[in-house]
C-alpha positions in Angstrom: 0.0 0.0 0.0 1.4 3.4 -1.0 0.2 6.2 1.2 0.5 9.9 0.6 0.0 12.3 3.5 0.0 16.1 3.5 2.8 16.6 6.0 3.6 15.0 9.4 0.5 14.7 11.5 -1.2 16.9 8.8 -0.5 20.3 10.4 -1.9 23.4 8.8 0.3 24.9 6.1 1.1 28.5 5.2 -0.1 29.7 1.9 3.4 30.0 0.5 4.3 26.4 1.2 2.7 24.9 -1.9 -0.4 23.7 -0.2 -3.0 26.3 -1.2 -6.1 25.3 -3.3 -6.9 28.9 -4.4 -4.5 28.6 -7.2 -6.2 25.5 -8.6 -9.5 27.2 -8.9 -8.0 29.5 -11.5 -6.2 26.6 -13.1 -2.7 27.7 -12.1 -0.8 26.4 -9.0 0.4 29.3 -6.9 2.5 27.5 -4.3 6.2 26.9 -4.5 7.7 23.8 -2.9 11.2 23.7 -1.7 11.8 20.7 -4.0 11.3 22.8 -7.1 15.0 23.5 -7.3 15.7 19.8 -8.0 12.7 19.3 -10.3 10.6 17.8 -7.5 7.5 19.4 -6.0 6.3 18.3 -2.7 2.9 20.0 -2.3 -0.6 18.6 -2.8 -1.3 21.1 -5.6 1.6 19.6 -7.6 0.4 16.1 -7.2 -3.0 17.3 -8.3 -1.5 18.9 -11.4 0.0 15.6 -12.4 -3.2 13.7 -12.0 -5.2 16.4 -13.7 -3.1 16.3 -16.8 -5.4 13.7 -18.3 -3.9 13.8 -21.8 -0.8 12.2 -20.5 -0.2 9.0 -18.4 0.6 9.4 -14.8 3.2 7.5 -12.8 3.8 7.1 -9.1 7.5 6.3 -8.5 10.1 5.9 -5.9 13.4 7.7 -6.3 16.3 8.6 -4.0 14.3 11.2 -2.2 11.2 9.2 -1.7 7.9 8.9 -3.5 7.0 11.1 -6.4 4.5 11.4 -9.3 5.1 12.4 -12.9 3.6 12.6 -16.3 7.0 12.3 -18.0 8.0 8.8 -18.9 11.5 10.0 -19.8 12.2 10.4 -16.0 11.6 6.7 -15.4 15.3 5.8 -15.6 17.8 3.9 -13.5 17.2 4.5 -9.8 13.5 5.1 -10.3 11.0 2.4 -9.4 7.5 2.6 -10.8 5.0 1.8 -8.0 1.8 2.5 -10.0 0.8 3.9 -13.4 -2.4 5.0 -15.1 -2.7 5.6 -18.8 -3.8 8.8 -20.4 -7.5 9.5 -19.6 -9.1 12.0 -21.9 -12.8 12.5 -21.1 -13.7 11.3 -24.6 -12.6 7.8 -23.6 -15.2 7.4 -20.9 -18.3 5.3 -21.7 -19.0 4.0 -25.1 -17.1 5.2 -28.2 -20.2 4.3 -30.3 -22.3 7.0 -28.7 -20.2 10.0 -29.9 -19.7 8.4 -33.3 -23.4 7.7 -34.0 -24.6 11.1 -32.7 -22.0 13.3 -34.4 -20.4 14.5 -31.1 -17.1 14.1 -29.3 -18.2 13.1 -25.8 -20.4 10.4 -24.3 -22.5 13.2 -22.7 -25.9 14.6 -23.3 -27.8 17.5 -21.9 -31.4 16.3 -21.6 -34.4 18.3 -22.6 -36.1 20.8 -20.2 -39.7 21.5 -21.1 -41.1 24.9 -22.2 -38.0 25.6 -24.2 -35.8 26.0 -21.1 -33.4 23.8 -22.9 -33.3 26.5 -25.5 -32.0 26.7 -29.1 -29.0 28.7 -27.7 -28.2 25.9 -25.2 -28.4 23.3 -27.9 -26.2 25.3 -30.3 -23.6 26.0 -27.6 -23.3 22.4 -26.7 -23.2 21.1 -30.3 -20.4 23.5 -31.0 -18.4 22.1 -28.1 -19.0 18.5 -29.1 -21.8 17.6 -26.8 -25.3 16.3 -27.6 -28.2 18.4 -26.4 -32.0 18.1 -26.7 -34.3 21.0 -27.4 -37.1 21.3 -24.8 -40.1 21.1 -27.1 -42.5 19.9 -24.4 -45.2 22.5 -23.7 -44.0 24.7 -26.6 -46.5 25.7 -29.4 -45.7 24.1 -32.8 -44.8 27.4 -34.3 -42.1 28.0 -31.7 -40.8 24.5 -32.1 -40.6 25.1 -35.8 -38.7 28.3 -35.3 -36.3 26.7 -32.9 -35.5 23.8 -35.2 -34.8 26.2 -38.0 -32.4 28.2 -35.8 -30.6 25.1 -34.5 -30.2 23.5 -38.0 -28.7 26.7 -39.3 -26.3 27.4 -36.5 -24.9 24.0 -35.4 -21.6 23.1 -37.0 -21.8 20.9 -40.1 -22.1 17.3 -39.1 -22.7 18.1 -35.4 -25.6 16.2 -33.8 -28.5 17.5 -31.8 -31.8 16.2 -30.6 -35.4 17.4 -30.1 -37.6 16.2 -27.2 -40.7 14.3 -27.8 -42.7 14.0 -24.5 -45.6 11.6 -24.1 -48.8 13.7 -24.0 -51.7 11.3 -23.3 -54.1 14.3 -22.9 -52.8 16.2 -25.9 -52.1 13.6 -28.6 -52.0 16.4 -31.3 -49.0 17.9 -29.7 -47.1 14.6 -30.0 -48.0 14.3 -33.6 -47.0 18.0 -34.3 -43.6 17.5 -32.9 -42.9 14.4 -34.9 -44.2 16.2 -38.1 -41.7 19.0 -37.4 -38.8 16.7 -36.7 -39.4 14.8 -39.9 -39.8 18.0 -41.9 -36.6 19.5 -40.6 -34.7 16.2 -40.8 -33.9 16.1 -37.1 -31.9 12.9 -36.8 -32.3 12.3 -33.1 -35.3 12.5 -30.9 -35.3 12.2 -27.1 -38.5 10.4 -26.0 -39.4 11.1 -22.4 -42.3 10.3 -19.9 -43.6 7.5 -22.1 -45.6 4.8 -20.3 -46.1 2.8 -23.5 -45.2 3.0 -27.1 -47.4 5.3 -29.2 -47.9 5.5 -33.0 -46.1 8.8 -33.2 -42.8 7.7 -31.5 -42.8 4.5 -33.6 -43.6 6.6 -36.7 -40.5 8.7 -36.2 -38.3 5.7 -35.8 -39.6 3.8 -38.8 -39.6 6.9 -41.1 -35.8 6.8 -41.0 -35.3 3.1 -41.8 -33.7 2.0 -45.1 -31.5 -0.9 -46.3 -27.8 -0.3 -46.8 -26.0 -1.8 -49.8 -24.6 -4.4 -47.4 -28.1 -5.5 -46.7 -28.0 -4.2 -43.1 -30.8 -2.1 -41.8 -29.8 1.6 -41.6 -31.6 3.7 -39.0 -31.6 7.3 -40.2 -33.7 8.5 -37.3 -32.1 7.8 -33.9 -34.2 7.6 -30.8 -33.0 8.1 -27.2 -35.7 6.8 -24.8 -35.6 8.2 -21.3 -37.2 5.7 -18.9 -37.3 4.8 -15.2 -39.3 1.5 -15.4 -38.2 -1.9 -16.5 -41.4 -2.7 -18.4 -41.2 0.5 -20.4 -37.5 -0.1 -21.2 -38.3 -3.5 -22.6 -40.8 -2.0 -25.1 -38.1 0.3 -26.4 -35.5 -2.5 -26.5 -37.6 -4.6 -28.8 -39.0 -4.1 -32.3 -42.1 -2.0 -32.7 -45.4 -3.9 -32.0 -46.9 -5.2 -35.2 -50.4 -3.6 -34.7 -48.8 -0.1 -34.5 -46.6 -0.8 -37.5 -49.6 -2.1 -39.5 -51.7 1.0 -38.5 -48.9 3.3 -39.7 -48.6 1.4 -43.0 -52.4 1.5 -43.6 -52.4 5.2 -42.9 -49.6 5.8 -45.4 -47.3 7.2 -42.8 -44.5 4.6 -43.4 -43.6 2.6 -46.5 -44.0 -1.2 -47.0 -40.2 -1.5 -46.9 -40.0 0.4 -43.6 -42.7 -1.7 -42.1 -40.7 -4.8 -43.0 -37.4 -3.5 -41.8 -39.1 -2.6 -38.4 -39.0 -6.3 -37.5 -35.2 -6.2 -37.4 -34.5 -3.1 -35.2 -35.2 -2.0 -31.7 -37.4 1.1 -31.3 -34.6 2.9 -29.5 -30.8 3.2 -30.2 -30.2 4.4 -26.6 -31.9 3.9 -23.3 -31.4 6.6 -20.7 -32.0 5.2 -17.3 -33.5 8.1 -15.3 -33.0 8.0 -11.6 -33.7 10.8 -9.1 -34.1 13.7 -11.6 -35.9 17.0 -11.8 -39.3 17.0 -13.5 -40.9 13.6 -14.3 -39.2 11.0 -12.2 -39.9 7.9 -10.2 -36.9 8.8 -7.9 -35.4 5.3 -8.3 -31.8 4.8 -7.1 -29.4 4.7 -10.0 -27.3 2.0 -8.4 -30.3 -0.3 -8.5 -32.0 0.7 -11.8 -29.0 1.1 -14.1 -27.6 -2.5 -13.6 -31.1 -3.8 -13.8 -31.7 -2.2 -17.2 -28.3 -3.2 -18.5 -29.0 -6.8 -17.5 -32.4 -6.6 -19.3 -30.7 -5.2 -22.4 -28.2 -8.1 -22.4 -30.9 -10.7 -22.0 -32.9 -9.2 -24.9 -29.8 -9.0 -27.0 -29.0 -12.7 -26.5 -32.6 -13.5 -27.5 -32.8 -11.3 -30.6 -29.2 -11.0 -31.9 -28.6 -12.6 -35.4 -25.5 -13.1 -37.5 -24.4 -9.7 -38.7 -26.8 -7.9 -36.4 -25.7 -7.8 -32.8 -28.8 -5.9 -31.6 -26.7 -3.2 -29.9 -28.6 -0.7 -27.7 -26.6 1.5 -25.5 -27.7 2.2 -21.9 -26.9 5.6 -20.3 -27.5 7.2 -17.0 -29.5 10.3 -15.9 -30.8 11.7 -12.7 -28.5 12.9 -10.0 -25.6 13.6 -12.4 -24.4 17.0 -11.3 -20.8 16.4 -10.2 -17.8 14.5 -11.6 -18.1 11.9 -8.8 -21.7 11.1 -9.9 -20.7 10.9 -13.5 -17.7 8.7 -12.7 -19.9 6.4 -10.6 -22.4 6.1 -13.5 -19.6 5.2 -15.9 -18.2 2.7 -13.4 -21.6 1.0 -13.2 -21.5 0.5 -17.0 -23.2 3.6 -18.4 -22.4 4.2 -22.1 -23.1 7.9 -21.6 -24.4 10.3 -19.0 -27.2 12.9 -19.2 -27.4 16.1 -17.1 -30.5 18.2 -16.6 -31.1 20.3 -13.5 -27.6 21.8 -13.5 -28.1 23.1 -17.0 -31.1 25.1 -16.0 -29.0 27.6 -14.1 -26.7 28.1 -17.1 -26.4 31.3 -19.1 -28.0 29.8 -22.2 -31.0 28.3 -20.5 -34.3 30.0 -21.0 -34.9 30.8 -17.4 -35.2 34.1 -15.6 -32.3 35.6 -13.6 -34.5 35.3 -10.5 -35.0 31.6 -11.0 -31.4 31.0 -11.8 -30.5 32.6 -8.5 -32.9 30.3 -6.6 -31.3 27.3 -8.4 -27.8 28.5 -7.5 -28.8 28.7 -3.8 -30.4 25.2 -3.7 -29.2 22.4 -1.5 -29.6 18.7 -2.1 -32.6 18.6 0.3 -34.5 21.5 -1.2 -36.7 19.6 -3.7 -40.2 18.2 -3.4 -42.8 16.3 -5.5 -45.8 18.1 -7.0 -48.6 17.2 -9.5 -47.6 17.6 -13.1 -49.5 19.8 -15.6 -49.4 17.3 -18.5 -50.6 14.3 -16.5 -52.5 15.9 -13.7 -55.6 13.7 -13.9 -53.4 10.6 -13.7 -51.8 11.7 -10.5 -48.3 11.8 -12.0 -45.9 14.0 -10.2 -42.8 16.0 -11.0 -39.8 17.0 -8.8 -39.5 20.7 -8.3 -37.5 23.2 -6.2 -39.2 23.8 -2.9 -36.9 26.4 -1.4 -38.1 29.9 -2.2 -41.4 29.0 -3.8 -44.8 27.6 -2.6 -45.7 25.9 -5.8 -45.4 22.4 -4.5 -47.8 22.8 -1.6 -50.3 24.7 -3.7 -50.2 22.2 -6.5 -50.8 19.4 -4.1 -53.8 21.2 -2.7 -55.3 21.5 -6.1 -54.9 17.8 -6.7 -56.6 17.0 -3.3 -59.6 19.2 -4.3 -59.7 17.5 -7.7 -59.9 14.1 -6.1 -62.5 15.2 -3.6 -65.1 16.8 -5.9 -66.8 16.1 -9.2 -66.5 19.6 -10.7 -65.9 23.3 -9.9 -69.6 23.7 -9.0 -69.2 21.0 -6.3 -66.4 22.8 -4.4 -67.6 24.3 -1.1 -67.9 28.1 -1.2 -65.2 28.6 1.4 -62.8 26.3 -0.3 -63.4 27.9 -3.7 -62.9 31.4 -2.2 -59.6 30.3 -0.7 -58.4 28.9 -4.1 -59.4 32.1 -5.9 -57.7 34.4 -3.3 -54.5 32.4 -2.5 -53.7 30.4 -5.6 -55.5 31.7 -8.8 -55.7 35.4 -7.7 -58.9 35.6 -9.8 -62.4 34.0 -10.1 -62.4 30.5 -11.4 -64.9 31.5 -14.1 -62.3 33.9 -15.5 -59.7 31.2 -15.4 -62.1 28.9 -17.4 -62.5 31.7 -20.0 -58.8 31.9 -20.4 -58.5 28.2 -20.6 -61.0 28.1 -23.5 -59.1 30.7 -25.4 -55.8 28.9 -24.9 -57.0 25.5 -26.0 -59.0 26.9 -28.9 -55.6 27.8 -30.4 -53.6 24.8 -29.1 -55.9 21.8 -29.1 -59.7 22.5 -29.6 -60.5 18.9 -28.8 -59.7 19.5 -25.2 -62.6 22.0 -24.9 -65.0 19.7 -26.8 -64.2 16.8 -24.5 -64.9 19.0 -21.4 -68.2 20.4 -22.6 -70.3 17.8 -20.8 -67.8 16.7 -18.3 -67.6 18.9 -15.2 -64.7 16.9 -13.7 -62.6 17.4 -16.9 -63.4 21.1 -16.9 -62.1 21.3 -13.3 -58.9 19.5 -14.4 -58.4 22.0 -17.2 -58.9 24.9 -14.8 -56.4 23.5 -12.3 -54.0 22.8 -15.1 -54.1 26.5 -16.0 -52.2 27.2 -12.8 -49.9 24.2 -13.2 -49.1 25.2 -16.8 -48.6 28.9 -16.2 -46.5 28.5 -13.1 -43.5 27.3 -15.1 -44.0 30.2 -17.4 -44.0 32.7 -14.6 -40.6 31.2 -13.5 -39.2 31.5 -17.0 -40.4 35.1 -17.4 -39.4 36.0 -13.8 -42.9 37.4 -13.1 -42.3 39.2 -9.8 -46.0 39.2 -8.7 -45.9 35.4 -9.0 -42.6 34.7 -7.4 -44.0 32.4 -4.8 -45.8 30.3 -7.5 -42.7 29.6 -9.6 -42.6 25.9 -10.8 -39.0 25.1 -11.2 -38.2 21.5 -12.2 -35.2 20.5 -10.2 -33.5 17.4 -8.7 -30.9 17.1 -5.9 -28.1 17.1 -8.4 -28.5 20.9 -8.5 -27.5 21.1 -4.8 -24.6 18.7 -5.3 -23.4 20.9 -8.2 -23.6 24.0 -6.1 -21.6 22.4 -3.3 -18.9 21.2 -5.8 -18.4 24.6 -7.5 -18.5 26.7 -4.3 -15.5 29.0 -4.2 -14.7 28.5 -7.9 -15.3 30.5 -11.0 -18.5 28.5 -11.6 -20.1 29.6 -8.4 -21.6 32.9 -9.8 -24.6 32.2 -12.1 -23.3 34.6 -14.7 -20.2 32.3 -15.3 -22.2 29.1 -15.8 -21.8 28.5 -19.5 -23.5 25.2 -20.4 -20.5 23.9 -22.5 -18.2 24.8 -19.6 -20.4 22.9 -17.2 -20.3 19.8 -19.5 -16.6 20.0 -20.0 -15.8 20.3 -16.3 -18.1 17.4 -15.3 -16.5 15.2 -17.9 -12.9 16.2 -17.1 -13.7 15.7 -13.4 -15.2 12.3 -14.1 -12.1 11.2 -16.0 -10.0 12.6 -13.1 -12.1 10.7 -10.6 -11.7 7.5 -12.6 -7.9 8.0 -12.6 -7.8 8.4 -8.9 -9.9 5.3 -8.5 -7.5 3.3 -10.6 -4.6 4.5 -8.4 -6.4 3.5 -5.3 -7.0 0.1 -6.8 -3.2 -0.2 -7.3 -2.7 0.6 -3.6 -2.1 4.3 -3.8 -3.9 6.4 -1.2 -4.2 10.1 -1.8 -5.3 12.9 0.5 -8.6 14.6 -0.5 -6.8 17.8 -1.4 -5.2 16.2 -4.4 -7.8 13.6 -5.2 -10.8 15.9 -5.6 -11.3 17.6 -9.0 -11.8 21.4 -8.9 -13.2 23.3 -11.9 -10.4 25.4 -13.5 -11.1 28.4 -15.7 -7.6 28.1 -17.4 -6.3 24.5 -17.6 -2.8 24.0 -16.3 -0.3 23.4 -19.1 1.2 19.9 -19.3 4.1 19.3 -16.9 7.2 17.6 -17.9 9.0 17.5 -14.5 8.4 15.3 -11.5 5.9 16.3 -8.9 7.1 14.8 -5.7 4.9 13.1 -3.2 3.2 15.2 -0.5 5.9 15.2 2.2 5.9 11.6 3.3 4.7 8.6 1.4 4.9 5.2 3.0 4.7 1.8 1.5 3.2 -0.9 3.7 
């Protein structure tokens, strides 16, 4: 066992003794060790620099003066014993190399969609330009705005760079699902992120099949890639298998797919990628990633053994989402077998996210315990919930109250007068009759069938009125409406709090510095760093936390060619 300690009995160190961490937050070590004159550095910061130089291998060695670390293989000469070594570890090597290749990006990393356009065109373009996959948040956005966003993204992303558009399951607004697929096909969007699906629908299958063709080699070529975000085994299985024959036949009969595409559908899974969603913001079952991810990987492997044929290995990648807000979380997901990782909540506080400054400040102040569950706007009647920020807003408690009233009564007219008065004064801030009038105007433009279905159904009318509040509350957050600050609906998971803790005291702490591509790069570099540290620990090297914890750096340190000596005393036992 090789042990590194930060000085005898770990006493406190003066700032000029090479043991400060402030220099690392700016990417440049500021300390100066007495060993520098001989090419050796004995401070924690210098050890950190060696490990953080991911593009070069790292060696732990013993020389005449003790234990040291270096990136320079030329120094491993006579008199130097290599105790442990780790290969170069660029972030691009994490996860599956197929994910970046198939999606036209450089990293096995994706920024998941955030509804109502919070995952904006600007966010998608910024990440695509930096080599990361991102999904436009089309859920809850009118088709005209989705159309405009897809035009903008298509024009501005670098040639060949991949991006995605979100397709959310909308059981109460099927027309919206159809419209998004229409737009994705029209604009030749080559990747869709399907989320919140409880079962396969004709529209998600239609998108997948519309891109199928046969290559010259005879293999099935999938021009439209589908990333399915799931949190249940039974839903994952549906995406891992070919599309159901009744749905395929219905699409063929309707002229929405060709006979060849219907035939080819038998030989491909519905999804290329399965994102296992754990404790995330928004729609979530709050499942633990350490349980769910291995379970879905095992399911994928079982189905692959069942369906694989010569020349067609039935490859479906499995990635991880939910709780990914720090390098340690990303590294843990990769260690569990994730082909890629997906972030969400942390991107909502980025410069490019379509959120108000007021909301971004609330997010930047969140802790890991500051989230709660509340009824969702899109699946209100079904009792489906979303995870939201609780600190600084009363939305969660007010939304839960609306659902309790909905469950207890058959219509607005059946609500007791005192209860109705309280709802109008404390939540809606206006008469419910006026809210219904606004609801009629809204759905007349968006989905007239909603009003028709509520005409003779008081319970449904009540649901639409309550969904008025649930739907607008996220808009108030996006707009930063000051009169509705206590009603902001902010989708958020505990990863936001973990991220805030990680970046505290660094250049990423202020919201105005949180560029979305920077966040992605720092998480991925940190994950690669954490993996490197884990490999050293497996080889028997124990490192103090000061040089084993990745810190975001605004300016990366240049590669070092000298030896960074061990922290003052390394012992081999």
